[in-house]
Every structure is written in structure tokens, then in C-alpha cells.
N, C-alpha and C positions, 0 to 999 in steps of 0.2 A: 151890779148887774152886767158888767162885762163877760165875766169867767163863764154866768150860765147861758147867756145867748150865744158865744161862742165854743159853748160846749153842744148846745142845739145843733148849729149849723154844721159841727163837725160830722154829727151824730148821722143828718140826714144825709150828708153826701157819701159816707159810708154807707147806710141804707140804700143809696141810689146804685151804687155798683154792684151790690148781692145779687148774686143768680138768682132767676124766677124761672116760675115753672117753664120747660120746653126751651129754655134759654139758657149755653152751658158757656156763653161768654167768651169762649174762641171767635175772633171775627172772620177767621180764612179757611176754616174747614166746611163750611156750610154750601160754598160759591161752586158753582159747576165749574171745570177746568174749561178753557177757552180751545175750541177746537183747533188741531194743528193744521196748518198751510198743506193743500196737498190738492188734488187733481177732480176735475169734475168731467161728464160725458152729457154732452148737450142731447137734446129730444129729437125725434124724429117728428113731421108733420107739425112743425110748429113753424111759424114765420117771423122775421127779424126787420122793422125799421128801416136801416141801416141797408146799404149797397154791402156788396159783395167783399171779402177781406180776406185773404190767403190763411190768416194767422187768426186764431178768437183766442182771446182771453176771458179768464171769467169775471172779469171785471167790467168785461164792454158786451159780456153774453145777456141778450134782452129779451126774449121769445115774447111772441105776441100771438094771440088770435087772428090768423088770417083774415078774417071777416076786417079785420082793421089795416088800413093802408101801409102796405109794406112793399121790399124790394128784391127779397128773398124769401124761398120757401126751402125749406129742411125735408127733405124725400127720403134720406136713408143714412142711418150713423151705423157706420162699421168700425172694426179694428186692427188696428196692426201687431203684430204675436209683440204679449208680454214683456220678454228678455230682449226687444229691438234696445240696441243701446241710443242711436242718434235718429234724427227726427229724418225721413226718405228724401234724396236731391230729388231734383228734375231730373226725368229721364229714367229714373232709376225703376228697375223689376218691379219693386215694391208698389211705387206710385204710380204706377201703371196697370198693376192689380186694381189698385183702390179704384181706379178712374173705371176699369172695363166693371166690376161690381156697382159704381155711381151708374153707368151708362146703364147698367141693365134694368137696374133698380128704377130709373127718371122713369124709363119708357112705361115699365109697369105701372108706373104710379099714373101717367097722364094717358097713356091705352094705344100709345104709339109710339114710334119713333118719336123722340121728344126734338128730332131737328126736323122732321115736317111742322113745325112751328116754328112761330118765334121764340127760340128758348133758349139759354145759353146754360149750361150745365158746367159748375167748377166743383172742386175739391178743396175742402176748405183745414188745416191741420191745427193743432194746441199751438200756442208761442212757446219756445222755448224752456221758458220759465215754467209754464204748462207740462210739456215732456218731461222735465227734470225733474219735476211734482210727479208722474207717474203717468199722466194721460199717453194715451194711444189708442187716441180714436181719430177717425175723421170724416167729416161730415159732408153729403153729398145736397148741395143746393143748386135750385132754378129759379132763374129769373126771365120774366118776359123781358122783352127788345122790340125798340120802334121796325127794328127789320131785320130779316138775316144778312144783311150786306156786312162790311169790315166796319162801317163807320155807326156801327148803330149803338144807341143807346137802352140805358137798364127805363124801363115803366113801372113808375109805381103803380100797383095794382090792389082792387080788395076781391075778397074771395078764393080758393083754394086751386090749386093746380090738378089737383085730384081728379082725373077720368077727361079732363080739358079736350084730350084730343082722338076722343073715342067714336066720336060724331063730326058733324060740321062742326067750325068753331071758328070764330072771326081771327086765333090764331094760328089755323093752320093756311101756308103757304099753298096759294095756287099759281092762277093766273098772271101775268107778267107781262109787261112793258120794258124793252131796253133802249139803252140808253150807251150810242157806242165811242169808243174813245177817236182817239188821233187815227190808232192804228184801224186793223179790222175785228177784233175780238168788242168783245160785251164789256162796257165799263160797270155799270149797274142797271140793276134790276129795279121796278118800283112796281108797286101790287096793282093790279088790275080786276073789275070785273068780269067773269069769264063772258057775261052776254055783253060787254065792249071791244072793242077792236084792241087786239093784243097778238104777240110772235113769240111769246116763253111762256112755259107754262114749267111749274114744279112737276118733276115726277117719281123723284124717291132718293133714295140713302144707296150708297154704295162704299160697302167697309174696306177699305186698303189695309193690302198687308204690311207685316210689319218690317218698314224698311224706311231708308232714309227720307225726310221731307225734301220736295223734289225741287231743285237748284236749275235743273238744265232743261231746255223741250226735250231731250230724249226720255227725261225722269216724268213727263206730264203724259206721256200716251200712255202709259197701265190707267191714268184715272179715267180719260177720254174715252176707252177703251170699255172699262167697268159701268161709264154712264151712258154710253150709248147701250151696252145688253139694259140695264134699269130701264132706260126709255123706251125699247123694243116690247120688253114686259107689259109696261103700264099701255103705253099706245096700243098693242098687241098686232106688230108688225114681225117678219122676219128679223131675225137677228145675225143678218146677211152682211154680204158685201155693197149691198141696195142698200144699207140704210144711211150710210153717210150723205147719199142722192135725195133724201126723203127729208131729213132735219141734219139741223145744225145741233150741236149740244153745247151747254155752258156748264161748268165744272166747278162748284166750290169749295174748297177743300179746308179745314178749320187752320190758325194758323200757326207758323211753324214752335211756336211755344206750347199752345194745345199741343200740335202734334207730337212734339216729344213728352209732353206728360201723358200720352196714351190714346188719344180721339182721333181716329181712324176713319171717321164717317163725310163724307163727303157728298155735301148736295148736289143732285141732279138736275139740269131743266132743259128741255127743247126748247130750239132755237130755230124760228120761219123767217131766215136773212132776207126771204124774198116775198114775201107776204104776209097779210093779217087774218085772224080768224075771231070769231066771235062765240064762239062754244070751246067749252074744254073737250080735248082730243083724248081724255080717257077712255079705253076701249074702241076708240073710231076704227081700228083696222085700216088696210090697205088702201080703204074708199076716203078715210080721212087724214091717212100724211101718203099720198103716192108721190111713186120715184119723180123728182122731177127731170128732165129732158134736157135742159140746159142750167 
């Protein structure tokens, strides 16, 4: 019986190896080839749960609907020239051009200059491996802040920033109370309801020309002059030599690093160093902001 049983088993094994209908017996030629490692392009109009990073890798890219709690919202995605070899350095014309494009798109996205709110605009680039793989995009990201002052922190939020500054908004900068330091200048601006006693108010943004970041007293003079002109238009008073006797001015330029990256928007505030008011001075005219006699 041994030989017939062995012959049967061998025949069954050979039958199992025979090709059946639709199968060619080759285990490798019917699998799709894996995608080659390459670049990706992020989306605009989506949000990110994590805080801003200045470079973005594919494995860290996790967009979410803006209804989910998040810290970053992408308002635009642009592109550098495809033939550019290296990522742009801080202060380069290409990076400053990217910031200018992001600036314009962010303003259109929220419905007013984004600096009129507690917002920060940043530009994110591909990582070096992503750049080497062909990525040439830059991402324009907005985040909500606790304050427009230097010590601001990012606020996790729900809901999109689209049209957030088209009308009245809790994000919008308005009336302020000042806290002075050891010198004569204003150290901190604290938000206040305009119907309560306050001595300062956000009046708008002055765009500085392309010049080095101010480091000496003389370098700051154009910023004060520019903000005084913004103040005059906001209140509706003459932009003349008497303006400095009507109100002080507080200037809040971007930091030196942001300045090098192309941000030239200076936040401007009027400052009543001698009194407080309980109304907004927007459009108040000379009667609302009289020339001080002393």
C-alpha cells in the first residue's frame, strides 16, 4: 500500500501547483509598484492642531476642519520658482516677496489688515528633504493670539478666521489702558471696553519703507511720524505741527526677525498721557482731541 499512497500524495501536490484560470503563477508581476518618495503641496483653507512650525514635513502634515480646535489656519499657499536650487534664506528677496504675498492674501481672507486684530501671520516652508524632493511651496498661516503685545501666546480656537475682521469682532484691537515702565514710555497696552475709562486706542497700521530695523533713537522718528499721520486720519484732525500737542503716540513694530522676513506693518495707538476718556475717539475731530495748552 505504501507505493500507491505515495504516488497519490505526489500527484495531489503537483495538481496544487498547476495554474488555474486567471492566475499565471507569477507572484510579483500583479502588485502595483510603491509610489516613489517625492514632494507634496499643502492645502489652503484648512487648519492645523499643532502650533506653527517654520518648516513642514509630509509625515507631520495633518490638516483638520477648522471647526475642530486648532492653532493654525492656512490662508494661502504660494510657490517659489521651480528652478530655484536652495530654500530662501531669512531676509532674502524671495522670502520677503513670499511674506508680501501672504500679507495681501491674509488681509483679503479676514476682511481687513490682519494686524488690526490679535493675529499673527507666519510663512512656513518645506523641510530640506522636502525641498530636495521637489517641493517649492510656501504656506501662509494665521494664528489667534492672547494679545498684540510682544509677550503674546497662541490661542487654540474653533471656527475659521475667514471674514473675521469684516465687522465688529472680539479679535479686533480697540481701546486700551496703558501701563508705563520706569521711563516715560508705555510699557504695556491692555485691552479695555471703550465705555470704560481708558487712555489709549488702536488707530491703524503704518507700512514702513524698506529700510533696516530701527536700533537708534533717530531710526524710530519715521515710525512715530508715520503713526501720527495714521492717528490724524483716524480721529479726523489736521496732520500738522499741533498734532503732537493733541495726543501722544505708541508704536508697535514687528520684531527684528519678522522685519528681516519682510513684515513692515507698524501698529499705531493714540495715547492720552494726561487724561482718560470713556468713548472711542474714531472720527471725534478737533473737539474730541483738542490741542493741549500745557
